[in-house]
One Martini backbone bead per residue (centre of mass of N, CA, C, O) as a GRO file, in nm:
protein
  264
    1MET     BB    1   4.050  10.968  10.544
    2SER     BB    2   4.267  10.865  10.335
    3VAL     BB    3   4.401  10.604  10.168
    4ALA     BB    4   4.700  10.683  10.215
    5GLU     BB    5   4.675  10.720  10.526
    6ARG     BB    6   4.575  10.427  10.584
    7ALA     BB    7   4.836  10.284  10.452
    8ARG     BB    8   5.008  10.418  10.648
    9PRO     BB    9   5.224  10.349  10.881
   10ALA     BB   10   5.234  10.364  11.211
   11LEU     BB   11   5.377  10.491  11.466
   12PRO     BB   12   5.486  10.437  11.748
   13ARG     BB   13   5.469  10.567  12.056
   14VAL     BB   14   5.778  10.500  12.021
   15PRO     BB   15   5.975  10.597  11.765
   16ALA     BB   16   6.246  10.446  11.832
   17LEU     BB   17   6.132  10.160  11.762
   18ALA     BB   18   6.148  10.197  11.456
   19VAL     BB   19   6.454  10.215  11.447
   20LEU     BB   20   6.515   9.946  11.581
   21ALA     BB   21   6.364   9.773  11.369
   22HIS     BB   22   6.553   9.834  11.136
   23TYR     BB   23   6.806   9.688  11.262
   24LEU     BB   24   6.673   9.411  11.317
   25VAL     BB   25   6.610   9.339  11.025
   26GLY     BB   26   6.906   9.338  10.935
   27TYR     BB   27   7.007   9.130  11.156
   28ARG     BB   28   6.836   8.884  11.059
   29ARG     BB   29   7.048   8.835  10.813
   30THR     BB   30   7.337   8.822  11.015
   31TRP     BB   31   7.345   8.662  11.295
   32ARG     BB   32   7.493   8.392  11.228
   33ALA     BB   33   7.785   8.516  11.204
   34GLY     BB   34   7.792   8.595  11.530
   35VAL     BB   35   7.731   8.349  11.710
   36PHE     BB   36   7.990   8.185  11.693
   37SER     BB   37   8.184   8.412  11.799
   38SER     BB   38   8.039   8.460  12.076
   39PHE     BB   39   8.147   8.167  12.175
   40LEU     BB   40   8.442   8.139  12.074
   41LEU     BB   41   8.588   8.375  12.207
   42PRO     BB   42   8.563   8.294  12.511
   43VAL     BB   43   8.695   8.021  12.484
   44LEU     BB   44   8.974   8.115  12.377
   45THR     BB   45   9.031   8.315  12.605
   46VAL     BB   46   9.016   8.126  12.847
   47VAL     BB   47   9.228   7.925  12.749
   48GLY     BB   48   9.464   8.121  12.687
   49PHE     BB   49   9.461   8.301  12.954
   50GLY     BB   50   9.352   8.136  13.194
   51PHE     BB   51   9.530   7.866  13.139
   52GLY     BB   52   9.789   7.963  13.015
   53VAL     BB   53   9.877   8.211  13.188
   54GLY     BB   54   9.765   8.103  13.466
   55ALA     BB   55   9.984   7.873  13.500
   56TYR     BB   56  10.210   8.109  13.588
   57ILE     BB   57   9.998   8.184  13.831
   58ASP     BB   58   9.987   8.052  14.132
   59GLN     BB   59   9.846   8.290  14.328
   60GLY     BB   60   9.732   8.484  14.158
   61VAL     BB   61   9.501   8.753  14.252
   62GLY     BB   62   9.460   8.810  14.566
   63GLY     BB   63   9.387   8.486  14.587
   64VAL     BB   64   9.285   8.467  14.293
   65ARG     BB   65   9.215   8.316  14.032
   66TYR     BB   66   9.299   8.425  13.727
   67LEU     BB   67   9.045   8.351  13.571
   68ASP     BB   68   8.843   8.490  13.769
   69TRP     BB   69   8.979   8.773  13.744
   70LEU     BB   70   8.966   8.807  13.423
   71VAL     BB   71   8.674   8.777  13.312
   72PRO     BB   72   8.542   9.060  13.379
   73GLY     BB   73   8.740   9.218  13.201
   74LEU     BB   74   8.664   9.079  12.933
   75ILE     BB   75   8.370   9.161  12.929
   76ALA     BB   76   8.413   9.469  12.934
   77SER     BB   77   8.604   9.486  12.683
   78THR     BB   78   8.407   9.360  12.484
   79ALA     BB   79   8.189   9.571  12.516
   80LEU     BB   80   8.359   9.806  12.420
   81GLN     BB   81   8.426   9.698  12.132
   82VAL     BB   82   8.135   9.663  12.035
   83ALA     BB   83   8.035   9.950  12.086
   84VAL     BB   84   8.241  10.092  11.902
   85GLY     BB   85   8.190   9.929  11.644
   86GLU     BB   86   7.870  10.017  11.638
   87SER     BB   87   7.963  10.352  11.652
   88THR     BB   88   8.118  10.402  11.381
   89TRP     BB   89   8.070  10.288  11.086
   90PRO     BB   90   7.759  10.295  11.097
   91VAL     BB   91   7.740  10.602  11.145
   92PHE     BB   92   7.914  10.702  10.912
   93SER     BB   93   7.746  10.562  10.684
   94ASN     BB   94   7.474  10.713  10.749
   95PHE     BB   95   7.613  10.979  10.631
   96GLN     BB   96   7.817  10.902  10.374
   97TRP     BB   97   7.690  10.644  10.215
   98ILE     BB   98   7.367  10.550  10.280
   99LYS     BB   99   7.188  10.780  10.428
  100THR     BB  100   6.984  10.696  10.660
  101TYR     BB  101   6.936  10.952  10.833
  102PHE     BB  102   6.804  11.124  10.610
  103ALA     BB  103   6.557  10.941  10.578
  104GLN     BB  104   6.459  10.948  10.875
  105ILE     BB  105   6.429  11.265  10.906
  106ALA     BB  106   6.200  11.275  10.679
  107ALA     BB  107   6.051  11.161  10.883
  108PRO     BB  108   5.860  11.150  11.186
  109LEU     BB  109   6.158  11.223  11.318
  110ARG     BB  110   6.390  11.265  11.561
  111ILE     BB  111   6.695  11.287  11.686
  112GLY     BB  112   6.633  11.120  11.942
  113ASP     BB  113   6.522  10.874  11.787
  114LEU     BB  114   6.776  10.795  11.636
  115LEU     BB  115   6.957  10.758  11.882
  116ALA     BB  116   6.787  10.564  12.055
  117GLY     BB  117   6.753  10.336  11.845
  118HIS     BB  118   7.056  10.282  11.790
  119LEU     BB  119   7.142  10.238  12.088
  120ALA     BB  120   6.956   9.996  12.135
  121PHE     BB  121   7.110   9.814  11.937
  122VAL     BB  122   7.381   9.825  12.077
  123LEU     BB  123   7.280   9.702  12.338
  124PHE     BB  124   7.190   9.437  12.217
  125ARG     BB  125   7.469   9.345  12.116
  126VAL     BB  126   7.618   9.354  12.389
  127LEU     BB  127   7.429   9.175  12.566
  128THR     BB  128   7.452   8.917  12.397
  129THR     BB  129   7.758   8.892  12.423
  130ALA     BB  130   7.775   8.896  12.736
  131GLY     BB  131   7.588   8.654  12.780
  132ALA     BB  132   7.768   8.448  12.637
  133PHE     BB  133   8.015   8.492  12.817
  134LEU     BB  134   7.882   8.408  13.083
  135LEU     BB  135   7.803   8.123  13.003
  136VAL     BB  136   8.083   8.012  12.937
  137THR     BB  137   8.223   8.084  13.214
  138ALA     BB  138   8.031   7.917  13.386
  139LEU     BB  139   8.119   7.642  13.263
  140PHE     BB  140   8.425   7.704  13.382
  141GLY     BB  141   8.393   7.823  13.682
  142ALA     BB  142   8.437   8.170  13.689
  143LEU     BB  143   8.185   8.211  13.879
  144ARG     BB  144   8.149   8.311  14.238
  145SER     BB  145   7.863   8.466  14.195
  146PRO     BB  146   7.528   8.563  14.164
  147TRP     BB  147   7.615   8.868  14.099
  148ALA     BB  148   7.689   8.828  13.793
  149LEU     BB  149   7.419   8.943  13.674
  150ALA     BB  150   7.511   9.249  13.720
  151VAL     BB  151   7.680   9.279  13.460
  152LEU     BB  152   7.463   9.368  13.256
  153PRO     BB  153   7.395   9.657  13.363
  154VAL     BB  154   7.685   9.751  13.358
  155VAL     BB  155   7.730   9.712  13.054
  156ALA     BB  156   7.509   9.905  12.965
  157LEU     BB  157   7.638  10.161  13.088
  158LEU     BB  158   7.909  10.136  12.944
  159THR     BB  159   7.796  10.158  12.661
  160LEU     BB  160   7.683  10.446  12.688
  161ALA     BB  161   7.956  10.579  12.774
  162VAL     BB  162   8.092  10.504  12.478
  163ALA     BB  163   7.875  10.543  12.248
  164THR     BB  164   7.793  10.841  12.258
  165PRO     BB  165   8.074  10.973  12.195
  166THR     BB  166   8.111  10.804  11.935
  167PHE     BB  167   7.880  10.921  11.779
  168ALA     BB  168   7.991  11.208  11.779
  169TYR     BB  169   8.256  11.141  11.634
  170ALA     BB  170   8.143  10.991  11.374
  171SER     BB  171   7.964  11.252  11.289
  172ALA     BB  172   8.228  11.461  11.260
  173VAL     BB  173   8.381  11.310  11.061
  174ASP     BB  174   8.532  11.281  10.709
  175SER     BB  175   8.688  11.004  10.784
  176ASP     BB  176   8.761  10.663  10.845
  177SER     BB  177   9.047  10.704  10.964
  178TRP     BB  178   8.949  10.813  11.244
  179LEU     BB  179   8.841  10.539  11.346
  180ALA     BB  180   9.107  10.384  11.360
  181MET     BB  181   9.236  10.583  11.566
  182LEU     BB  182   9.047  10.520  11.799
  183PHE     BB  183   9.147  10.231  11.840
  184ARG     BB  184   9.455  10.291  11.865
  185PHE     BB  185   9.428  10.546  12.099
  186ALA     BB  186   9.188  10.407  12.292
  187VAL     BB  187   9.098  10.109  12.299
  188ILE     BB  188   9.369   9.962  12.332
  189PRO     BB  189   9.479  10.110  12.585
  190MET     BB  190   9.241  10.043  12.766
  191THR     BB  191   9.266   9.734  12.749
  192LEU     BB  192   9.567   9.726  12.867
  193PHE     BB  193   9.534   9.967  13.128
  194ALA     BB  194   9.224   9.901  13.284
  195GLY     BB  195   9.242   9.608  13.445
  196VAL     BB  196   9.217   9.337  13.282
  197PHE     BB  197   9.521   9.180  13.317
  198PHE     BB  198   9.597   9.389  13.549
  199PRO     BB  199   9.662   9.575  13.801
  200VAL     BB  200   9.670   9.916  13.825
  201GLU     BB  201   9.877   9.936  14.069
  202GLN     BB  202  10.133   9.861  13.874
  203LEU     BB  203  10.134  10.135  13.786
  204PRO     BB  204  10.222  10.427  13.745
  205GLY     BB  205  10.085  10.701  13.868
  206ALA     BB  206   9.997  10.849  13.605
  207LEU     BB  207   9.873  10.598  13.462
  208ARG     BB  208   9.672  10.529  13.680
  209TRP     BB  209   9.495  10.789  13.648
  210LEU     BB  210   9.423  10.737  13.355
  211ALA     BB  211   9.271  10.475  13.411
  212TYR     BB  212   9.055  10.602  13.604
  213LEU     BB  213   8.930  10.789  13.368
  214THR     BB  214   8.823  10.549  13.244
  215PRO     BB  215   8.537  10.369  13.186
  216LEU     BB  216   8.650  10.079  13.195
  217TRP     BB  217   8.751  10.059  13.488
  218HIS     BB  218   8.468  10.085  13.614
  219GLY     BB  219   8.352   9.833  13.477
  220VAL     BB  220   8.559   9.629  13.581
  221ASP     BB  221   8.519   9.669  13.887
  222LEU     BB  222   8.218   9.591  13.890
  223CYS     BB  223   8.239   9.312  13.755
  224ARG     BB  224   8.440   9.190  13.961
  225ALA     BB  225   8.262   9.222  14.209
  226ALA     BB  226   8.029   9.045  14.102
  227THR     BB  227   8.182   8.769  14.035
  228LEU     BB  228   8.329   8.759  14.334
  229GLY     BB  229   8.167   8.893  14.577
  230VAL     BB  230   8.277   9.194  14.614
  231ALA     BB  231   8.413   9.483  14.674
  232PRO     BB  232   8.493   9.755  14.536
  233GLN     BB  233   8.741   9.989  14.518
  234TRP     BB  234   8.506  10.159  14.466
  235SER     BB  235   8.222  10.304  14.465
  236VAL     BB  236   7.927  10.232  14.328
  237ALA     BB  237   7.815  10.518  14.295
  238GLY     BB  238   8.065  10.638  14.161
  239HIS     BB  239   8.066  10.462  13.913
  240LEU     BB  240   7.778  10.523  13.808
  241LEU     BB  241   7.809  10.832  13.787
  242TYR     BB  242   8.043  10.835  13.591
  243LEU     BB  243   7.907  10.681  13.360
  244ALA     BB  244   7.659  10.868  13.341
  245GLY     BB  245   7.822  11.118  13.262
  246TRP     BB  246   7.924  11.011  12.994
  247ALA     BB  247   7.645  10.957  12.870
  248ALA     BB  248   7.531  11.246  12.889
  249ALA     BB  249   7.754  11.394  12.735
  250GLY     BB  250   7.736  11.221  12.478
  251TRP     BB  251   7.445  11.285  12.405
  252LEU     BB  252   7.479  11.590  12.367
  253LEU     BB  253   7.695  11.572  12.146
  254ALA     BB  254   7.537  11.395  11.947
  255HIS     BB  255   7.288  11.575  11.914
  256ARG     BB  256   7.442  11.818  11.806
  257SER     BB  257   7.578  11.678  11.561
  258PHE     BB  258   7.323  11.574  11.423
  259ARG     BB  259   7.183  11.846  11.389
  260ARG     BB  260   7.403  11.976  11.212
  261ARG     BB  261   7.371  11.752  10.977
  262LEU     BB  262   7.028  11.731  10.946
  263VAL     BB  263   6.958  12.032  11.007
  264VAL     BB  264   6.867  12.319  10.809
   0.00000   0.00000   0.00000
């Protein structure tokens, strides 16, 4: 073995961990900027919506205090927004501006390693944000069941269900204007109409079924069942399989799009 080969750092047994380490090193320099907002956002949201709007809803929703009913939807929608935010401009810039993916694929890394490592970092960002949200809302007494801890694996699956197709989308567009359109025409409508702020059953029939098709509604229903300690409106297995289907389809689309862009 030559001196150069001995000096070269070896890839870990799971190469995707090297990709994850790249993003964690960068995040080590910026994490302080996000910690404050991770705790401030749930506090402001709980006070504004839970106590402000909730004060006008005397009977709650289905006999449940509005704050307790609202919190799981807010956790799921926050996870959606963080997941999409971490899967749009960062992915687009890695192709168009800073070319990180091209440097990584030149190393002994495969397309799957790039995707898995970057998705692992997105999961890390979402789970730390959701964990902070859970902690703050627990201090406000808005979690009614120890099953609330199940919110974290649900949020992880929801993240994969929305991040993988977003990776595919961000890698296929040629202008960041398309990323803003994704928020305008997908993220915001989902947040408003997928059962976060009011029951989906109050929507007209056609809009109700559109809400059921979104991955966010399935995440909201599972999170709400966990924090309230009740059964979800749909079956747990059905929710999980639906979200897993989104994640699997998104992975295939993202893998295909990355390969088309990176492999000559």
